[in-house]
C-alpha positions in Angstrom: -39.6 31.5 -34.1 -38.0 34.5 -32.3 -37.4 32.2 -29.4 -35.8 29.5 -31.5 -33.6 32.1 -33.1 -32.5 33.5 -29.7 -31.6 30.0 -28.4 -29.6 29.4 -31.9 -27.7 32.7 -31.0 -27.1 31.7 -27.4 -26.0 28.3 -28.4 -23.4 29.8 -30.9 -22.2 31.9 -28.3 -21.6 29.1 -25.8 -19.8 27.1 -28.2 -17.7 29.9 -29.2 -16.8 30.5 -25.5 -15.9 27.0 -25.1 -13.6 27.0 -28.2 -12.2 30.3 -26.9 -11.5 28.4 -23.6 -9.9 25.6 -25.0 -7.8 27.9 -27.4 -6.7 30.0 -24.4 -6.2 27.1 -21.7 -4.0 28.3 -18.8 -0.9 26.2 -17.8 -1.9 23.8 -15.4 -0.2 21.5 -12.9 -1.5 18.0 -11.6 -2.8 17.9 -8.2 0.2 16.4 -6.6 2.0 19.6 -7.2 1.1 22.3 -4.8 2.0 24.5 -1.7 4.0 22.5 1.1 5.0 19.8 -1.1 8.1 17.7 -0.7 10.4 16.9 -3.8 12.7 14.0 -3.9 16.4 14.9 -3.0 19.3 13.5 -5.0 17.3 12.3 -8.2 16.1 14.2 -11.2 12.6 15.9 -10.3 9.8 15.5 -13.2 7.6 18.2 -13.5 4.8 18.2 -15.9 1.3 19.6 -16.7 -0.8 20.8 -19.5 -0.9 24.1 -21.8 -1.9 25.1 -25.2 -0.3 22.9 -28.0 3.3 24.0 -28.5 3.1 26.4 -25.9 6.5 26.9 -24.0 6.4 26.5 -20.2 9.4 27.5 -17.9 9.8 26.0 -14.6 12.1 27.7 -12.0 13.2 26.2 -8.5 16.1 26.7 -6.2 18.2 28.7 -8.8 17.7 26.6 -11.8 15.1 26.9 -14.8 14.2 24.4 -17.5 11.9 25.0 -20.3 9.6 22.4 -22.4 7.2 22.8 -25.1 3.5 21.3 -24.7 3.1 18.5 -27.5 -0.1 18.3 -29.8 -2.4 16.9 -26.9 -1.2 20.0 -24.6 1.0 17.9 -22.3 4.4 19.2 -21.3 6.9 17.8 -19.1 10.6 18.3 -18.3 13.1 17.3 -15.3 14.8 19.4 -13.0 18.5 18.6 -12.0 19.2 16.6 -8.7 18.3 18.8 -5.7 19.9 18.7 -2.3 17.7 18.5 0.9 16.7 21.9 1.8 13.9 24.7 1.4 11.6 26.2 1.7 11.4 27.1 -1.9 8.9 28.5 -4.4 8.2 26.6 -7.5 7.3 28.8 -10.5 5.6 27.7 -13.5 5.3 30.3 -16.4 3.3 30.0 -19.5 2.2 32.8 -22.1 -1.0 33.6 -20.2 -0.3 32.7 -16.7 2.1 32.0 -13.9 1.5 29.3 -11.2 3.4 29.3 -7.9 3.7 26.7 -5.3 5.0 28.1 -1.9 6.8 26.5 1.0 8.4 23.7 -1.1 10.7 21.4 0.7 13.4 19.0 -0.8 14.0 15.7 1.1 12.7 12.2 1.0 9.2 11.2 -0.7 7.7 7.8 -0.2 4.4 6.5 -1.5 2.2 4.6 1.1 -0.4 2.5 -0.1 -2.7 -0.4 0.8 -6.0 -1.1 2.4 -7.6 -0.1 5.7 -4.6 -0.6 8.0 -2.6 2.0 5.9 -5.7 4.1 5.7 -6.1 4.1 9.6 -5.6 7.6 10.8 -3.5 8.8 13.9 -6.8 9.6 15.6 -7.4 5.7 15.9 -4.0 4.7 17.4 -3.2 3.8 21.0 -2.3 6.9 22.9 -3.8 8.9 20.3 -4.3 12.3 22.4 -0.7 12.5 23.4 0.4 11.6 19.8 -1.9 14.3 18.3 -0.7 16.9 20.9 3.0 16.1 20.2 2.6 16.1 16.4 4.5 19.4 15.6 6.7 18.5 12.8 6.8 21.3 10.1 9.3 19.4 7.8 6.9 16.3 7.7 4.2 16.7 5.2 1.5 14.2 3.7 -0.6 14.3 0.4 -3.6 12.1 0.4 -5.1 11.0 -2.7 -8.9 11.3 -2.9 -10.6 8.0 -3.1 -11.7 7.7 -6.8 -11.9 4.6 -8.9 -11.7 5.0 -12.6 -12.3 3.0 -15.5 -9.1 4.1 -17.5 -5.7 5.4 -16.2 -6.2 9.1 -15.0 -3.6 11.9 -15.5 -4.6 13.7 -12.5 -6.1 13.2 -8.8 -7.7 15.5 -6.2 -5.8 16.1 -3.0 -3.5 18.4 -1.1 -0.3 18.4 0.7 -0.8 19.2 4.7 1.9 20.1 7.1 2.1 18.0 10.1 0.6 19.6 13.1 -1.7 18.7 16.1 -4.8 20.2 14.0 -4.5 17.8 11.0 -2.5 15.0 11.9 -5.6 12.8 13.2 -6.4 12.4 9.5 -2.9 11.3 8.3 -2.3 7.7 7.5 -0.8 6.6 10.9 1.5 3.9 9.4 2.7 6.4 6.9 3.0 9.1 9.5 4.9 7.1 12.1 7.1 5.9 9.4 7.9 9.2 8.0 8.3 10.5 11.6 11.1 8.1 12.2 12.7 8.9 9.1 12.9 12.2 9.8 14.1 12.0 13.2 17.0 9.7 12.0 17.8 11.5 8.8 17.5 15.0 9.8 15.8 16.0 6.3 12.2 16.9 5.2 10.1 13.9 4.6 6.8 13.8 2.4 4.4 10.8 2.4 2.1 10.5 -0.5 -0.9 8.5 1.0 -2.9 6.6 -1.4 -4.9 3.7 0.2 -8.6 2.3 0.3 -9.9 0.1 3.3 -11.1 -3.4 2.2 -9.5 -3.5 -1.1 -7.7 -6.3 -2.8 -4.3 -6.1 -4.4 -5.8 -6.6 -7.8 -7.5 -3.2 -7.9 -4.0 -1.6 -7.5 -2.5 -3.3 -10.2 -3.1 -2.2 -14.1 -5.5 -4.1 -16.4 -2.5 -4.3 -18.7 -0.6 -6.4 -16.3 -3.7 -8.9 -15.6 -3.9 -9.6 -19.4 0.0 -10.3 -19.6 0.5 -12.5 -16.4 -1.3 -15.8 -17.0 -2.4 -16.5 -13.4 -4.0 -13.2 -13.6 -5.5 -13.3 -16.9 -8.8 -14.9 -15.6 -9.5 -11.7 -13.7 -9.2 -9.6 -16.8 -11.5 -11.8 -18.7 -14.0 -11.7 -16.0 -14.0 -7.9 -15.7 -14.5 -8.0 -19.5 -17.6 -10.1 -19.3 -19.0 -8.1 -16.4 -18.6 -5.0 -18.4 -20.2 -6.4 -21.7 -23.1 -7.7 -19.3 -23.5 -4.2 -18.1 -23.2 -2.6 -21.3 -26.1 -4.8 -22.8 -28.4 -4.1 -20.1 -28.6 -7.4 -18.7 -27.3 -6.5 -15.4 -29.8 -3.8 -15.0 -32.4 -6.3 -16.0 -31.3 -8.9 -13.6 -31.0 -6.1 -10.7 -34.9 -5.3 -11.6 -35.9 -8.8 -11.3 -34.2 -9.2 -7.9 -35.7 -6.0 -6.9 -39.0 -7.1 -7.9 -38.8 -10.3 -6.0 -37.3 -8.4 -2.8 -40.3 -6.3 -2.7 -42.7 -8.8 -3.4 -41.2 -10.9 -0.2 -41.1 -7.7 1.8 -44.8 -7.0 1.2 -45.7 -10.3 1.9 -43.8 -10.5 5.3 -45.4 -7.1 6.1 -48.9 -8.7 5.3 -48.0 -11.5 7.7 -46.8 -9.2 10.3 -43.6 -11.1 10.2 -39.8 -9.7 10.3 -38.2 -9.1 7.1 -34.5 -8.7 7.2 -33.1 -9.3 3.8 -31.1 -6.2 2.4 -32.5 -4.4 -0.5 -30.9 -5.2 -3.7 -28.7 -2.3 -5.1 -28.6 -1.2 -8.8 -25.4 -2.3 -10.6 -22.2 -0.4 -11.0 -20.2 0.0 -14.1 -17.8 -2.9 -13.3 -14.5 -1.0 -14.3 -15.2 1.9 -12.0 -16.1 -0.3 -8.7 -13.2 0.2 -5.8 -12.5 -3.4 -6.0 -12.4 -4.1 -9.6 -8.9 -5.2 -11.2 -7.1 -1.9 -11.9 -9.9 0.5 -10.5 -7.7 2.0 -8.0 -4.7 1.9 -10.0 -6.3 3.8 -12.6 -7.7 6.5 -10.2 -5.2 6.7 -7.5 -1.7 5.4 -8.7 -1.3 6.4 -12.3 -1.9 10.0 -11.7 0.9 10.0 -9.3 3.6 8.8 -12.0 6.3 10.0 -12.8 6.3 12.1 -9.4 9.9 11.5 -7.8 9.8 9.1 -5.1 12.4 7.2 -3.0 10.3 4.3 -2.6 7.1 2.6 -1.3 5.4 1.1 1.8 2.6 -1.5 1.5 0.1 -2.6 4.1 -2.3 -4.8 2.6 -3.2 -8.7 2.4 -6.2 -8.9 4.7 -8.7 -9.0 1.7 -6.4 -11.6 -0.2 -5.5 -13.7 3.0 -5.3 -17.4 1.9 -4.9 -16.8 -1.9 -2.4 -19.1 -3.5 -1.4 -16.5 -5.9 -0.7 -13.5 -3.8 3.1 -13.6 -4.4 2.6 -13.5 -8.0 0.1 -10.6 -7.7 2.6 -8.7 -5.2 5.4 -9.4 -8.0 3.4 -8.3 -10.7 2.2 -5.0 -9.0 5.7 -4.1 -7.9 7.4 -4.7 -11.3 4.6 -2.8 -12.9 4.8 0.4 -10.7 8.7 0.3 -11.2 8.2 0.1 -14.7 5.7 3.1 -14.6 7.9 5.2 -12.5 11.2 4.6 -14.6 13.4 4.8 -11.4 14.8 1.5 -11.5 13.9 -1.1 -8.7 13.0 1.5 -5.9 12.6 0.0 -2.6 9.3 -1.4 -1.7 8.8 -2.4 1.9 5.6 -4.4 3.1 3.9 -5.1 6.5 3.5 -8.7 7.1 0.3 -9.5 8.4 0.2 -9.3 12.1 -1.5 -11.9 14.8 -5.4 -11.9 14.6 -8.4 -14.1 15.6 -8.4 -16.8 18.3 -5.1 -17.4 20.2 -3.1 -20.7 19.0 -4.1 -23.9 20.6 -2.6 -26.8 18.2 1.1 -26.7 17.1 0.2 -25.8 13.6 -2.9 -23.9 12.9 -3.4 -22.8 9.1 -7.0 -22.1 9.9 -8.1 -18.8 8.2 -5.1 -18.9 5.8 -3.2 -15.9 7.3 -0.1 -17.9 7.7 0.1 -18.6 4.1 0.0 -15.1 3.3 2.6 -14.2 5.7 4.7 -16.8 4.2 4.3 -15.2 0.5 5.5 -11.8 2.0 8.5 -13.6 3.4 9.2 -15.4 0.0 9.0 -12.1 -1.8 12.2 -10.9 0.0 14.0 -13.6 -2.3 12.0 -13.4 -5.3 11.4 -9.8 -5.7 14.7 -7.4 -5.9 14.7 -4.5 -3.3 12.0 -5.5 -1.1 11.6 -5.4 2.7 9.3 -6.4 5.1 8.3 -5.1 8.8 7.3 -8.3 10.8 4.1 -7.5 13.0 3.3 -10.9 14.7 3.5 -9.6 18.1 1.6 -6.4 17.8 -1.8 -7.5 16.3 -5.1 -7.9 18.3 -7.1 -11.2 18.4 -10.6 -9.3 18.1 -9.6 -6.2 15.9 -8.3 -6.6 12.3 -7.1 -3.0 12.8 -4.4 -3.1 15.5 -4.0 0.0 17.2 -0.3 0.1 17.7 0.8 1.8 14.5 3.7 3.5 16.0 5.6 0.3 16.1 4.6 -0.8 12.5 5.8 2.7 11.2 8.9 2.2 13.2 9.7 -1.1 11.7 9.0 -0.3 8.3 11.4 2.9 8.9 14.0 0.2 10.4 14.3 -1.6 7.2 14.5 1.7 5.2 17.3 3.0 7.3 19.4 -0.1 7.2 18.9 -1.1 3.6 17.9 2.0 1.8 20.0 4.5 3.7 22.7 2.6 4.9 22.5 3.2 8.5 24.2 0.9 11.2 21.0 -1.0 12.5 19.5 -4.5 12.1 16.9 -4.2 9.2 14.1 -6.5 11.0 13.7 -9.6 13.2 15.2 -13.0 12.3 14.4 -14.5 9.2 14.9 -18.2 8.6 18.0 -18.9 6.5 18.9 -22.5 6.6 18.0 -25.6 8.4 19.6 -29.0 9.0 18.8 -32.4 10.6 21.4 -33.3 13.3 20.1 -36.8 14.9 16.9 -36.2 16.5 17.1 -32.4 16.5 16.9 -29.7 13.6 19.2 -26.8 13.8 17.9 -23.5 12.4 20.0 -20.6 11.2 18.8 -17.0 10.7 19.4 -13.7 9.1 19.2 -10.4 11.1 20.3 -12.1 14.2 22.2 -8.7 14.9 23.9 -9.0 18.3 22.1 -12.4 19.1 18.8 -14.3 19.6 16.6 -13.9 22.8 13.2 -14.7 23.8 11.0 -11.8 24.6 10.8 -11.2 28.3 13.2 -14.1 28.9 12.0 -17.6 29.7 11.6 -20.4 27.2 11.3 -19.9 23.6 7.5 -20.5 22.5 5.8 -21.1 19.1 8.1 -23.9 17.7 6.5 -27.3 16.3 8.1 -30.3 14.8 7.1 -33.3 12.8 8.4 -36.5 11.4 7.6 -38.0 8.1 3.9 -38.5 9.3 3.5 -34.7 9.0 1.9 -34.7 12.6 3.3 -31.6 14.5 3.7 -31.3 18.3 5.2 -28.7 20.4 8.9 -28.7 20.4 11.6 -27.9 23.0 13.5 -25.2 21.3 16.9 -23.8 22.7 19.0 -20.8 21.7 22.6 -22.0 20.9 24.8 -19.1 19.9 23.3 -17.7 16.9 21.0 -20.9 16.0 17.9 -22.3 17.4 17.8 -26.1 18.1 14.5 -27.7 18.1 13.5 -31.3 19.3 10.8 -33.3 20.8 11.1 -36.7 22.7 7.8 -37.6 20.5 9.6 -37.3 17.3 12.7 -39.7 16.8 13.3 -38.8 13.2 12.3 -35.0 12.6 11.5 -33.7 9.1 10.2 -30.3 9.6 10.0 -27.5 12.0 7.0 -24.7 11.9 7.1 -21.4 14.0 4.2 -19.3 14.7 2.0 -21.1 12.1 -1.2 -19.9 13.2 -3.6 -16.9 12.7 -2.7 -15.5 16.2 0.5 -17.7 17.4 1.6 -17.7 20.8 5.5 -17.1 20.0 8.6 -15.1 21.4 11.8 -15.2 19.5 13.5 -12.0 19.0 16.8 -10.8 18.3 18.7 -8.3 20.6 17.0 -5.2 19.0 13.8 -6.4 20.2 12.4 -7.4 16.6 10.4 -10.4 16.3 11.2 -13.4 14.0 8.9 -14.0 11.1 6.8 -17.1 11.0 8.1 -19.8 8.9 8.1 -23.5 8.1 10.8 -25.8 6.8 8.3 -27.9 4.9 6.3 -27.6 1.7 3.3 -29.8 2.8 0.6 -27.7 1.7 -1.6 -26.2 4.4 
């Protein structure tokens, strides 16, 4: 009895302690705020966090102070007036009980970098890595890497820290994000912050909210499938199915062992809660994008598509995700720049090779430029690797992403990308192609004849074509096709192609037909 009475007292003390802790909560900032962070210039800067309900919180930075009161749930938020590039500053957040200080804060350009493994790949994995790491002394370039944590519901916070770019830590920076940010900093002369949130092998649906999946007819089936899987898991049926598979596996393994035969079948794994799997619709949006909203950013860069290659609805998915992110941030149609998938797999042998479906995915990135406002694209059809889905030349990926941003977002006098097909017309036995982003003119990389062009008549049988640069157009023909109907360029997983502009940037793969695959 005495023991029971003692534990009642202890329990009461613990409960009281918890109540006191809740009632006397310190002012808190989300993880994306911290030492060495970069804040977006020339835009109002949201700052938010948590405190006691109705508690007044004051934020001071660069000579201005703003105060807000926490709501009934303890959430407070405010916006600092627009800031000009500069620093370092100290961000001070004061409540009734405590004061938070974030030191070495810079103001400049902030971009979100997201996607799958080619965005996740670190500087330690690129070509010339030793030289790149040794030279990475850019104290005004910082990166915040979001911890890889999926979630069932949208989260209000995430783990991570801002790191100042130096040779000691840059090997773990997103390489595409780093080289993008480095080029921006060199050209703009202001601090640059990259918020890196990516996860290898993940499809686009995991980066898109569940509400979007439920609202878009073409995506609704994914949300419904997730609901069915979740119900199956909650009912215990998924666990029962697992136990049966495990028992069958153990029996087969024992039989093989008794017969002294090899057994290579993988052991079944216990089921995960479907909403918390990294590849499930919305799981990484919930855990790795939602917590960043509404941290002020200039725009986003995106390197993903391998996990959705060949999907006929990738453009729909991309549009839905971009529009939802923009709605979340409430900054209008901020710039969104994608990396078009590079060349990969076996080199091209036939004039038109949609095998593997990468050409179709590249085409959907290309269509996004006209169907989704303020989107851009880095063409990488010349810097992939046949046998490695993770090409090592991330320097050029980052530079080409930056090239679009510099031209379109920052108004610099440079060509945004390589040639993009604008129009085509038939003239007798020839098809004349017109391009945007020609710059000072068209050329064949390393000289010689143009490669990668195929032409077909109404029979849809493509043959290799003769292609000639005429002014700022390309004229395509073949003696085998008397009445041409369509042209394709670089239409293969790993095409042999060489059309560039005078800036050295490659033309995007394209087709003038709509003949399916």
